[in-house]
C-alpha positions in Angstrom: 36.6 65.6 155.6 35.4 66.7 152.2 35.9 70.2 150.9 32.1 70.8 151.0 31.9 70.9 154.8 35.0 73.0 155.2 33.8 75.4 152.5 30.4 75.8 154.1 31.8 76.6 157.5 34.5 78.9 156.4 32.2 81.0 154.2 30.0 81.7 157.1 32.5 84.6 157.2 31.6 87.2 154.5 33.3 86.2 153.4 33.1 85.5 151.5 32.5 88.6 150.8 35.8 89.5 152.4 37.9 87.2 150.3 38.8 83.6 149.6 38.4 80.8 152.1 41.1 78.3 151.2 44.9 78.5 151.3 47.7 76.2 150.3 48.1 73.0 152.2 51.3 74.1 153.9 49.4 76.9 155.6 46.7 74.7 157.3 48.9 72.6 159.5 48.4 73.3 163.1 51.1 73.3 165.8 51.9 70.0 167.5 50.7 69.6 171.1 48.6 67.7 173.5 45.5 69.8 173.1 44.9 70.4 169.4 41.3 71.6 169.9 42.5 74.5 172.2 45.0 75.5 169.4 42.2 75.4 166.9 39.9 77.3 169.2 42.6 80.0 169.6 42.9 80.3 165.8 39.1 80.6 165.5 38.9 83.4 168.1 41.8 85.2 166.5 40.1 84.9 163.1 36.9 86.3 164.6 38.8 89.3 166.0 40.6 90.0 162.7 37.3 89.7 160.8 35.7 92.3 163.1 38.7 94.6 162.6 38.2 94.2 158.8 34.5 95.1 159.0 35.2 98.1 161.2 38.0 99.1 158.9 35.6 99.0 155.9 33.1 101.2 157.8 35.8 103.7 159.0 37.5 104.0 155.6 34.1 104.6 153.9 33.5 107.3 156.5 36.8 108.8 155.6 35.6 109.3 152.0 36.8 106.2 150.1 34.0 104.7 148.0 33.2 101.0 148.8 34.0 100.0 145.2 37.5 101.3 145.6 37.8 99.7 149.1 37.0 96.3 147.4 40.0 96.8 145.1 42.4 97.7 147.9 41.1 94.8 150.0 42.1 92.5 147.2 45.3 94.3 146.4 46.6 94.1 150.0 45.3 90.5 150.3 47.4 89.7 147.1 50.5 91.3 148.7 50.0 89.0 151.7 49.4 85.7 149.9 51.0 86.5 146.5 54.6 85.5 147.5 53.3 82.1 148.6 51.6 81.6 145.3 54.7 82.8 143.4 56.7 80.1 145.1 54.4 77.4 143.8 55.1 78.4 140.1 52.8 79.0 137.1 52.2 75.2 136.7 49.7 75.7 139.5 47.4 77.5 136.9 47.1 74.5 134.5 43.4 73.5 134.4 40.7 72.5 132.0 37.9 74.1 134.2 38.4 77.8 133.3 34.7 78.3 132.9 34.1 77.4 136.5 37.0 79.5 137.7 35.6 82.5 135.8 32.1 81.9 137.2 33.5 81.7 140.7 35.3 85.0 140.1 32.2 86.8 138.9 30.0 85.5 141.7 32.7 86.2 144.4 33.3 89.8 143.2 29.6 90.5 142.9 29.2 89.3 146.5 32.1 91.5 147.7 30.9 94.6 145.9 27.4 94.3 147.5 28.7 93.3 150.9 31.2 96.2 151.1 28.5 98.7 150.1 26.2 97.3 152.8 28.9 97.4 155.5 29.3 101.1 154.8 25.7 101.8 155.8 24.6 99.1 158.1 25.3 98.6 161.9 28.2 96.2 162.4 26.1 93.8 164.5 23.4 93.5 161.8 26.1 93.0 159.2 27.7 90.1 161.0 24.3 88.6 162.0 23.0 88.5 158.4 26.3 87.2 157.1 25.6 84.0 159.0 22.9 83.3 156.4 25.5 82.2 153.8 25.5 78.5 155.0 21.7 78.6 154.9 21.7 79.7 151.3 24.5 77.2 150.5 22.1 74.4 151.7 19.2 75.7 149.6 21.4 76.0 146.4 23.0 72.6 147.0 19.5 71.0 147.2 18.4 72.8 144.0 21.5 72.7 141.9 23.5 69.7 143.2 20.4 67.6 144.0 21.6 66.9 147.5 19.2 65.2 149.8 17.9 67.1 152.8 16.0 65.6 155.7 13.3 67.3 157.7 15.6 68.6 160.3 17.9 70.2 157.8 14.9 71.9 156.2 13.8 73.0 159.7 17.2 74.6 160.3 17.0 76.3 156.9 13.6 77.8 157.7 14.9 78.8 161.2 17.6 80.8 159.5 15.0 82.7 157.4 13.0 83.3 160.6 16.1 84.9 162.1 16.3 87.2 159.2 12.7 88.3 159.8 13.5 89.0 163.4 16.4 91.3 162.4 14.8 93.1 159.5 11.2 93.1 160.8 9.6 94.0 157.5 6.3 96.0 158.1 7.5 97.1 161.6 10.6 99.0 160.7 12.0 100.2 157.4 13.9 97.5 155.5 17.1 99.3 154.5 19.1 99.1 151.2 21.9 97.7 153.3 19.8 94.8 154.5 18.8 93.9 150.9 22.4 94.1 149.7 23.6 91.9 152.6 21.1 89.2 151.7 21.7 89.3 148.0 25.5 89.2 148.7 24.9 86.1 150.8 23.1 84.5 147.9 26.0 85.3 145.5 28.5 84.1 148.1 26.6 80.8 148.5 26.5 80.3 144.8 30.3 80.9 144.8 30.6 78.3 147.5 28.7 75.8 145.3 31.2 76.4 142.5 34.1 75.9 144.9 32.4 72.7 146.0 32.3 71.5 142.4 35.9 72.6 141.7 37.2 70.9 144.9 36.3 67.5 143.4 39.2 67.8 140.9 41.2 70.9 141.7 43.6 71.4 144.6 43.0 74.2 147.1 46.2 75.9 146.0 44.8 76.3 142.5 41.5 77.7 143.6 43.3 80.3 145.7 45.7 81.1 142.9 43.0 81.9 140.4 41.0 83.9 143.0 44.1 86.0 143.9 45.2 86.6 140.3 41.7 87.4 138.9 40.0 89.3 141.8 42.5 92.2 142.0 42.6 93.4 138.4 38.9 92.9 137.8 38.0 94.8 141.0 40.0 97.7 139.6 37.6 98.3 136.7 34.5 99.5 138.7 36.9 101.2 141.2 38.2 103.5 138.4 34.7 105.1 138.0 34.8 106.4 141.6 38.6 106.6 142.0 40.3 109.1 144.3 43.9 108.7 145.4 43.9 107.9 149.2 45.9 110.0 151.6 48.2 108.4 154.2 45.4 107.9 156.8 43.1 106.3 154.3 45.9 104.1 152.9 46.7 102.9 156.4 43.2 101.8 157.0 43.0 100.2 153.6 46.1 98.2 154.5 44.6 97.3 157.9 41.4 96.0 156.5 43.1 94.2 153.6 45.7 92.5 155.8 43.3 91.6 158.6 40.7 90.1 156.2 43.4 87.9 154.6 44.9 86.8 157.9 41.4 86.1 159.3 40.9 83.5 156.5 44.4 82.1 157.2 43.7 81.7 160.9 40.3 80.0 160.2 41.9 77.7 157.7 44.6 76.7 160.2 41.8 76.0 162.7 40.0 73.8 160.2 43.2 71.9 159.6 43.4 70.9 163.3 39.9 70.3 164.5 36.5 69.2 162.9 34.4 72.0 161.4 31.3 71.0 163.4 33.3 71.3 166.7 34.6 74.8 165.8 31.4 76.3 164.3 30.0 77.4 167.7 33.1 79.6 168.3 32.3 81.5 165.1 29.6 83.4 167.1 32.4 85.3 168.7 32.6 87.3 165.5 29.3 88.9 166.5 30.6 89.7 170.0 33.7 91.4 168.7 31.8 93.3 165.9 29.1 94.4 168.4 31.8 95.6 170.9 33.6 97.6 168.2 30.3 99.0 166.9 29.5 100.3 170.4 33.0 101.7 171.2 33.9 103.1 167.8 30.6 104.0 166.2 28.1 104.3 169.1 25.9 101.5 167.6 23.9 99.7 170.2 22.1 96.6 168.9 18.6 95.9 170.0 17.3 92.6 171.3 15.6 91.8 168.0 19.0 91.9 166.3 20.7 89.7 168.9 17.8 87.3 169.0 17.7 87.0 165.2 21.5 86.5 165.1 21.2 83.6 167.7 18.5 81.9 165.6 20.4 82.2 162.3 23.7 81.1 163.9 22.1 78.1 165.6 20.6 77.1 162.3 24.1 77.4 160.6 25.7 75.3 163.3 23.1 72.6 162.9 23.7 72.5 159.1 27.5 72.4 159.6 27.2 69.5 162.0 24.8 67.7 159.7 27.3 68.3 156.8 30.1 66.9 159.0 28.1 63.8 159.7 27.4 63.3 156.0 31.1 63.6 155.3 32.0 60.9 157.8 29.4 58.4 156.5 30.9 55.7 154.2 29.5 55.7 150.6 26.5 53.4 150.3 27.5 51.9 147.0 30.6 50.5 145.3 33.0 52.3 143.0 31.3 54.7 140.7 28.2 54.9 142.8 
């Protein structure tokens, strides 16, 4: 399977906004057994739960008085503490590359997406946050067509338009007020999709370990710069929740990457909808947020479109090249 399909499916998480999607190859090996899909499904469900915990942690920490810009820094810091030792073991030779411009652009786009997304999470119901995050694969498709000149058939265009129809159902412009959080979520998804395009380009020549190494090394110090303008030293309760959301976000990506190492992306994508179930449940219990039928309906439309695109991507990856070498 090419990196493109894996990237697209993994970054249906916010990922994107929440951190990097890929980890070193030793971390994506699934356990042996007679039922590998069940193992992969278990990892996907666990990733969905951890992701919902991270989103709830962002909201709760913001409610405790920590600015979202500072939360982004601690999200990356605690993520670095989780994955850093693995990268240290690989050595500095992992950083040798002649594509620094692409790594720098990936960092800028990824951080911009995170800053906007964390700001939006602090002010938007959890169910709407997760539902609109499913737009990332849709935007990846649009950008791949425009920037990478990828071909798209009528059905793929229909799925893309279906995704935007789902956004209209959730946001309902002209019927309810379109919030700043909604706008930031959609812009964040665009930046995240652009970041995924860069990863797709980098994956042609760079190993996943190098992509993760640069993300881990660059994100944390650069995220500190805007955080300093709103900085306040967290107390023990705030620090605990910062650690929870940072660790759960990183582990969510690890679990999803493990799942992708066992089973096909297209087969796993339907399970990603569990994220909305967990986030909605936590929103009801912890924040008294009850989603309306428009939000749930729009989420289903967006998610169905994302699943179709992931399956189409998987089929494209499995097709043999039509030409000879160099074609």
